[in-house]
C-alpha positions in Angstrom: 86.8 82.4 -222.1 87.9 80.3 -219.2 87.1 80.9 -215.6 89.5 79.5 -212.9 87.6 78.7 -209.7 89.2 77.6 -206.4 87.0 76.1 -203.8 87.5 76.4 -200.0 85.5 74.7 -197.3 85.0 71.5 -195.4 86.8 68.8 -197.3 88.2 65.5 -196.4 90.2 65.4 -199.6 93.0 67.4 -201.2 92.0 70.9 -202.4 90.9 71.3 -206.0 90.7 73.7 -208.9 87.9 73.9 -211.5 88.2 75.5 -214.9 85.0 76.5 -216.5 84.7 77.4 -220.2 82.1 80.2 -220.1 81.0 79.3 -223.6 80.2 75.7 -222.7 77.6 74.3 -220.3 79.9 72.3 -218.1 83.2 72.1 -216.3 86.1 72.0 -218.8 88.7 70.7 -216.3 88.7 69.5 -212.7 91.9 68.7 -210.9 92.8 67.9 -207.3 95.9 69.7 -206.0 97.7 67.7 -203.4 99.7 70.0 -201.1 102.5 68.8 -198.9 101.2 68.0 -195.4 97.7 69.1 -196.4 96.4 67.2 -193.3 97.9 70.0 -191.1 95.4 72.5 -192.6 92.2 72.8 -190.6 89.4 70.8 -192.4 87.2 73.9 -192.9 90.1 75.9 -194.4 91.2 73.5 -197.1 91.2 75.1 -200.5 92.4 78.4 -201.8 91.3 81.8 -200.4 93.1 83.9 -203.0 94.1 83.1 -206.5 95.8 85.1 -209.4 97.3 84.3 -212.7 100.5 86.3 -213.2 103.1 85.6 -215.9 103.4 81.9 -216.5 102.2 81.0 -213.0 99.0 80.7 -211.0 99.5 81.9 -207.4 97.2 80.8 -204.7 96.9 81.2 -200.9 95.6 78.7 -198.4 95.7 78.4 -194.7 99.5 78.3 -194.1 101.2 78.6 -197.4 101.6 80.6 -200.6 101.4 78.2 -203.6 102.8 78.5 -207.1 101.3 76.4 -210.0 102.2 76.2 -213.6 99.6 78.0 -215.6 99.9 75.4 -218.5 99.9 72.1 -216.6 98.4 73.2 -213.2 101.3 71.3 -211.5 102.4 72.5 -208.1 105.7 74.3 -208.7 106.4 75.3 -205.1 105.0 76.1 -201.7 106.3 79.0 -199.7 105.8 78.5 -196.0 106.5 80.8 -193.0 105.9 80.4 -189.3 103.7 83.5 -189.2 101.3 82.4 -192.1 97.9 82.0 -190.4 94.8 81.9 -192.6 96.1 83.6 -195.7 93.5 85.3 -197.9 93.6 87.7 -200.9 96.7 89.2 -202.3 98.1 91.4 -205.1 101.4 91.2 -207.0 103.3 94.4 -207.5 107.0 95.0 -208.4 108.1 91.4 -207.9 106.4 91.0 -204.6 103.1 89.4 -203.5 101.3 91.4 -200.8 99.2 88.9 -198.8 96.4 89.4 -196.3 97.1 87.4 -193.2 93.7 87.2 -191.5 94.6 85.7 -188.1 97.4 88.1 -187.6 95.6 91.2 -188.9 98.5 92.1 -191.2 99.8 92.3 -194.7 103.0 90.4 -195.4 105.2 90.8 -198.5 106.7 87.8 -200.3 109.5 88.4 -202.7 108.6 86.2 -205.7 112.3 85.5 -206.6 114.0 85.2 -203.2 111.0 84.0 -201.3 111.8 86.4 -198.4 108.8 87.2 -196.2 108.4 90.5 -194.4 105.8 92.4 -192.6 104.4 95.2 -194.9 101.6 96.5 -192.6 100.0 95.4 -189.4 96.7 96.7 -188.0 97.9 96.3 -184.5 100.9 98.5 -185.1 98.9 101.2 -186.9 96.1 102.3 -184.8 96.0 103.1 -181.0 92.5 101.5 -180.5 93.7 98.0 -181.7 94.1 95.7 -178.6 97.8 94.9 -179.6 98.8 98.5 -180.5 102.6 98.9 -180.5 103.2 95.7 -178.6 107.0 95.3 -178.5 108.0 92.0 -180.3 104.3 91.3 -180.7 104.7 88.1 -182.7 107.4 86.7 -180.3 104.9 85.2 -177.9 105.6 81.5 -178.3 102.6 80.5 -180.4 102.4 78.3 -183.4 100.6 80.7 -185.7 100.1 78.0 -188.4 97.7 76.2 -186.1 95.8 79.1 -184.5 92.2 79.7 -185.4 90.8 83.2 -185.2 89.4 82.7 -181.7 92.9 81.7 -180.4 94.8 84.5 -182.1 95.5 87.6 -179.9 95.8 89.6 -183.1 92.6 88.8 -184.9 90.4 91.8 -184.7 89.6 93.1 -188.2 89.7 89.9 -190.3 91.9 91.4 -193.0 90.6 89.9 -196.2 92.3 91.3 -199.3 94.7 93.8 -200.7 94.9 95.4 -204.1 97.1 98.0 -205.8 95.9 100.6 -208.2 96.8 104.2 -209.0 99.9 104.1 -206.8 97.9 103.1 -203.7 97.2 99.9 -201.8 93.7 99.2 -200.7 92.9 96.8 -197.9 89.6 95.2 -197.2 88.5 93.7 -193.9 85.4 92.3 -192.3 85.6 94.1 -189.0 82.5 95.7 -187.6 81.3 99.0 -188.9 82.2 100.5 -185.5 85.9 99.5 -186.0 88.2 102.5 -185.8 89.9 101.7 -189.1 87.9 103.7 -191.6 91.1 104.9 -193.2 94.0 102.5 -193.3 97.3 103.9 -194.8 100.8 102.6 -195.3 103.2 105.6 -195.4 
């Protein structure tokens, strides 16, 4: 059985993927993945935060892009970029869409796998009255380059949305916010 591992951290080189054969004592395959304009990704955020095999592709998230790789060759097939992508993390794929955790903006964005259209699916700051950005009109239209913000610069980062999964007709969102955070129950109606 093979285990696909992505590594994220402080790198001065392109990000890479490892494939371990769990029945053998060493790495089966090691490959660097050169991304377009990878030097624009903060050094400590290079690498993939989320990774999934789906169909004939491997999908992976990094700081400011959603990447698609061939599952047979591991070649980069495409990168989906969006001005609101800012520290993308875990995701799930359901009904032809990827639902991606956007950590710096405290939101889940949907990406249509075919059309590449990106939309907001859920935003913490639009869902709970105790969030500092609750119901802010045109909240994202504030003249910031979200691709370059770190979490301390983002006016939205509060919960550190980490991942989303779908099971039994429900979406589940994980976050790293403090236990005192008022988001014990997060729902998308």
